[in-house]
C-alpha positions in Angstrom: 118.4 163.0 84.5 118.9 159.8 86.4 122.3 158.2 85.9 122.4 155.4 83.4 123.1 151.9 84.8 126.1 150.2 83.2 126.8 146.6 82.9 129.7 147.1 85.3 127.2 148.4 87.9 125.1 145.3 87.5 127.9 142.8 87.9 127.6 142.5 91.7 123.9 141.6 91.3 124.6 139.3 88.5 127.2 137.6 90.5 124.8 137.1 93.4 122.2 135.8 91.0 124.7 133.3 89.5 125.6 132.2 93.0 122.0 131.7 93.9 121.4 129.8 90.7 124.4 127.6 91.4 123.1 126.8 94.9 119.6 126.1 93.5 121.0 123.7 91.0 123.1 122.0 93.6 120.0 121.6 95.9 117.9 120.4 93.1 120.6 117.8 92.1 120.7 116.6 95.7 116.9 116.3 95.9 116.7 114.7 92.5 119.3 112.2 93.5 117.4 111.3 96.6 114.2 111.0 94.7 115.8 108.7 92.1 117.1 106.5 95.0 113.6 106.5 96.6 111.9 105.4 93.4 114.5 102.7 92.8 113.9 101.3 96.3 110.2 101.1 95.8 110.6 99.5 92.4 113.1 97.0 93.8 110.5 96.1 96.5 107.9 95.5 93.7 110.4 93.4 91.7 110.9 91.1 94.7 107.2 90.6 95.2 105.4 87.8 93.4 101.9 88.4 92.2 99.1 87.6 94.6 97.3 84.3 94.1 93.9 83.9 92.4 92.2 81.2 94.4 89.4 79.1 92.9 86.7 78.2 95.3 84.0 75.6 94.7 80.5 76.6 95.8 78.5 73.3 95.9 75.2 74.8 94.9 76.6 76.5 91.8 78.6 74.0 89.8 78.4 76.0 86.6 79.7 79.2 88.2 83.3 79.6 89.1 84.3 81.8 92.0 87.8 83.2 92.4 89.3 85.3 95.2 92.4 87.3 94.6 94.3 86.9 97.8 95.6 90.4 98.6 96.5 89.3 102.1 99.8 87.9 100.8 101.3 91.3 100.2 104.3 92.2 102.4 102.0 94.3 104.6 99.1 91.9 104.5 96.4 93.7 102.5 95.1 95.1 99.3 96.3 98.5 100.5 99.9 97.6 99.8 99.2 98.3 96.1 97.7 101.7 96.9 100.5 102.7 99.3 103.1 102.0 96.6 101.2 104.0 94.0 100.7 106.9 96.3 104.4 107.2 97.3 105.4 107.0 93.6 102.8 109.6 92.7 103.9 112.1 95.3 107.6 111.4 94.8 107.4 112.0 91.1 105.3 115.2 91.7 108.1 116.6 93.9 106.0 116.6 97.1 108.3 114.3 99.1 112.0 114.8 99.8 114.5 113.4 102.3 113.1 115.5 105.2 109.4 115.1 104.6 107.0 113.8 107.3 104.4 111.6 105.7 100.8 112.0 106.9 97.7 110.0 106.1 94.1 109.7 107.2 93.5 106.0 107.4 91.2 103.4 109.0 94.2 101.1 109.4 95.4 98.9 106.5 96.5 101.8 104.3 98.5 103.2 107.2 100.2 99.9 107.8 101.3 99.8 104.2 102.3 103.4 104.0 104.3 103.1 107.2 106.2 100.2 105.6 107.2 102.4 102.6 108.0 105.4 104.8 110.4 103.4 106.9 111.9 102.0 103.6 112.7 105.6 102.6 113.8 106.6 106.1 110.9 109.1 106.6 108.7 109.6 109.7 105.1 108.6 109.3 101.9 109.6 111.2 98.5 108.0 110.7 95.4 109.8 111.7 93.0 107.0 112.7 89.6 106.7 114.3 89.7 105.9 118.0 87.7 102.7 117.2 90.6 101.2 115.0 91.4 97.7 116.2 94.4 97.1 118.5 95.8 94.7 116.0 96.0 97.3 113.3 97.4 99.9 115.6 100.1 97.4 116.6 100.7 96.7 112.9 101.2 100.4 112.1 103.6 100.8 115.0 105.5 97.6 114.0 106.2 99.3 110.7 107.6 102.3 112.5 104.6 104.6 112.2 102.8 106.6 114.8 99.1 106.9 115.4 97.2 110.1 116.0 93.6 109.4 117.2 90.3 111.3 116.4 87.0 110.5 118.0 84.9 111.6 114.9 85.9 109.7 111.8 84.7 112.6 109.7 87.4 114.8 111.2 90.3 112.7 109.9 90.8 114.7 106.8 91.0 118.1 108.4 93.3 116.8 111.1 95.6 115.2 108.6 95.8 118.5 106.7 96.5 120.4 109.9 99.3 118.0 110.9 100.9 118.3 107.4 100.8 122.1 107.6 102.3 122.1 111.1 105.1 119.7 110.2 105.7 120.9 106.6 104.9 117.3 105.7 103.1 115.6 102.8 99.5 114.5 103.3 99.3 111.5 100.9 95.5 111.8 100.9 94.5 108.4 99.7 90.9 109.5 99.3 91.7 112.1 96.6 94.6 110.5 94.8 93.8 106.7 94.8 92.0 106.9 91.5 94.8 108.8 89.7 97.9 107.4 91.3 97.3 103.9 89.8 97.8 103.4 86.0 94.4 101.9 85.1 95.4 101.1 81.6 97.7 98.3 82.7 101.3 98.3 84.0 100.5 95.2 86.2 97.6 96.8 88.0 95.2 94.6 89.9 92.7 94.4 86.9 95.4 93.4 84.4 96.7 90.8 86.9 93.2 89.3 87.3 92.7 88.8 83.6 96.1 87.3 83.0 95.5 84.8 85.8 92.1 83.9 84.4 93.4 83.4 80.8 93.5 79.6 81.0 90.3 79.1 82.9 87.0 77.8 81.4 85.4 81.3 81.8 88.4 83.6 81.3 86.2 86.8 81.1 84.3 87.0 84.4 80.7 88.1 84.3 81.3 90.2 87.4 84.1 91.6 89.5 82.9 92.4 93.0 84.8 94.9 95.3 84.2 97.1 98.2 84.9 100.8 98.4 87.1 102.7 100.9 88.7 105.3 98.7 87.1 104.0 95.5 90.4 103.5 93.8 90.1 99.8 93.2 86.6 100.1 91.6 87.9 103.0 89.5 90.9 101.0 88.3 88.9 97.9 87.4 85.9 99.8 86.0 88.2 101.9 83.7 90.3 98.9 82.7 87.3 96.7 81.5 86.0 99.7 79.4 89.4 100.4 78.0 89.8 96.7 77.0 86.2 96.4 75.9 85.7 93.4 78.2 82.2 91.9 78.8 82.6 92.2 82.6 80.4 94.2 85.0 81.7 95.8 88.2 79.6 95.5 91.4 80.6 97.5 94.4 79.4 96.5 97.9 78.8 99.0 100.6 78.4 98.3 104.3 76.1 100.0 106.8 76.7 103.6 107.7 78.4 104.5 104.5 77.3 107.0 101.8 78.5 105.4 98.6 75.4 103.4 98.0 73.1 106.4 98.3 75.4 108.5 96.2 75.4 105.9 93.5 71.6 105.8 93.3 70.9 109.5 94.0 74.0 111.3 92.7 74.1 113.6 95.7 77.7 114.2 96.6 76.8 116.3 99.6 75.7 113.4 101.7 77.3 113.2 105.1 77.0 110.8 108.1 78.7 110.8 111.4 79.1 107.1 112.1 81.9 104.8 111.1 80.9 101.9 108.8 81.8 99.2 111.3 83.8 97.3 108.6 87.4 98.4 108.7 88.8 99.5 105.3 85.5 100.1 103.5 82.6 102.5 103.7 83.0 106.2 104.2 81.1 109.0 106.0 81.3 111.3 102.9 81.6 110.8 99.1 85.4 110.6 98.4 86.9 112.3 95.3 88.4 108.9 94.2 84.9 107.3 94.0 84.1 107.2 90.3 80.4 106.5 90.0 80.3 106.3 86.3 82.4 103.1 86.0 80.3 101.0 88.4 77.5 98.9 87.0 75.8 97.9 90.3 75.9 98.6 94.0 74.7 96.4 96.9 74.2 97.5 100.5 75.3 94.8 102.9 74.3 94.5 106.6 77.3 94.2 108.9 75.8 91.1 110.5 75.8 89.5 107.1 79.5 90.5 106.5 80.6 89.0 109.8 78.7 85.8 109.2 80.1 85.4 105.7 83.6 86.1 106.9 83.4 83.4 109.6 81.6 80.9 107.4 84.0 81.3 104.5 87.0 81.0 106.8 85.7 77.8 108.3 84.7 76.0 105.1 87.6 76.9 102.9 90.5 77.4 105.4 91.2 80.9 103.9 90.8 83.0 107.0 89.7 86.5 105.9 88.6 89.8 107.4 85.2 91.5 107.4 85.6 93.5 104.2 86.0 90.2 102.4 82.8 89.0 104.0 81.1 92.1 102.6 82.4 91.2 99.2 81.2 87.6 99.5 77.6 88.7 100.3 77.6 90.6 97.0 79.1 87.6 95.2 76.5 85.2 96.7 73.6 87.5 95.5 75.0 87.6 92.0 75.7 83.8 91.9 72.1 83.1 93.0 70.8 85.3 90.2 73.0 83.6 87.6 72.0 80.2 88.9 68.3 81.1 88.7 68.7 82.2 85.1 70.7 79.1 84.2 73.7 81.2 83.3 77.3 79.8 83.5 80.3 81.9 84.0 82.8 83.2 86.6 82.9 85.9 89.3 86.0 87.4 90.9 86.3 89.2 94.2 89.1 90.2 96.5 90.3 88.7 99.8 91.3 92.1 101.1 93.2 91.1 104.3 93.6 88.2 106.7 91.7 87.3 109.9 94.6 87.7 112.3 94.1 91.4 112.5 90.5 90.9 113.9 91.1 88.2 116.6 89.8 90.6 119.3 86.9 92.0 117.3 85.1 90.3 114.4 86.3 86.8 115.5 85.6 87.4 119.2 82.1 86.2 120.2 82.1 88.4 123.3 83.0 91.5 121.2 80.2 90.8 118.7 77.7 90.3 121.6 78.7 93.6 123.2 78.1 95.4 119.8 74.7 93.8 119.6 75.4 91.4 116.7 73.6 88.1 116.5 74.9 86.1 113.4 72.5 83.2 113.6 70.0 84.1 111.0 72.6 85.5 108.5 74.7 82.3 109.0 71.6 80.1 108.2 70.9 82.0 105.0 74.5 81.7 103.9 74.6 78.0 104.5 71.3 77.5 102.6 72.8 79.3 99.6 76.2 77.6 99.8 74.9 74.0 100.0 71.6 74.6 98.1 68.3 72.8 99.1 68.9 70.1 101.7 68.6 67.2 99.2 70.9 69.0 96.7 73.4 69.7 99.4 73.4 66.1 100.4 73.9 65.0 96.8 76.9 67.4 96.4 78.5 66.1 99.6 77.9 62.4 98.7 79.4 63.0 95.2 82.4 64.8 96.7 83.1 62.0 99.0 82.9 59.6 96.1 85.0 61.6 93.7 87.3 63.4 96.1 86.4 66.8 94.6 88.5 69.5 96.2 86.4 71.9 98.3 83.1 70.4 97.4 83.0 68.0 100.3 83.0 70.5 103.2 80.5 69.5 105.8 78.3 72.0 107.6 79.1 72.6 111.2 
């Protein structure tokens, strides 16, 4: 018969086990203490930051429709993606995926990487952005200014796999904005962008906007806003604008998630070559496809007539806004529309705001510019009346002359 094992025989094993458990508890305490400090640092940064402005813009041809732009360019890292980066870091920290030794990896077209590099440096962590080779020099410089490194790929569609590979090689955390954007943000409230918009509109003449217009990069912003308006039972519809060479528009109308393309959208920050997991089709009421030429023309026109210098993704938003305003005007409907000023113009001085660059890419903005001016000012006689009235009354924004 085999010898019976006594408690005394097991003592050495139990001692080792107790030692290992003690070491494990110590390590967990150290990791937890670091995580607590990391979350506190991010929360302190949020507490120091004022909310972004909601700018009211007068469109001369639509006196009964109020246009508002939420100026996300005023975040510490200069774009809407600052919100996303904060949420992604908190999500992965609280899920135990980031500790004091983790290398942070992201697949990004630029602005998300700038914001994530900011938070990584805040926490003392290395950051690597996988970016398309076509990313603007200004955005690359902004990533590096925040302490990040750029890893280039020629094919935008390969960014995901390369980011996963780098995370595996380094033992790092792939933040994966395209998967986690829609779940990292609390869409019910907690000062998300939707709640902020409605609070800022609360004293306006049309406090519940008819439409909120956004672009889609990850799909996280449209998911947050679309869920929020349903949760709060608000009479607002969500319109998502999609640039050329992006699959979201076709997916919205055809519900085929297998669509793939190989070209970049041409509008940094929005448009994707595949349907992203964070793009929630069911909370979107309408989608518009916008030609890149129109986005560039709207970006430039709006920057000139309002003084709010914006990037091309804001131009894409504005084309969607103008289409909706024209429809409301034709039906005699009063109300308000909100969109986002996603980032500022300074990041695109050598691309979208460079005439030579546009010419090399084959873009001629003349026709699109003319159509935008015609909408903005209305018929020639109406536009003249608006400008004359503005000069007489001193109405802010309404007296802008055409160039």
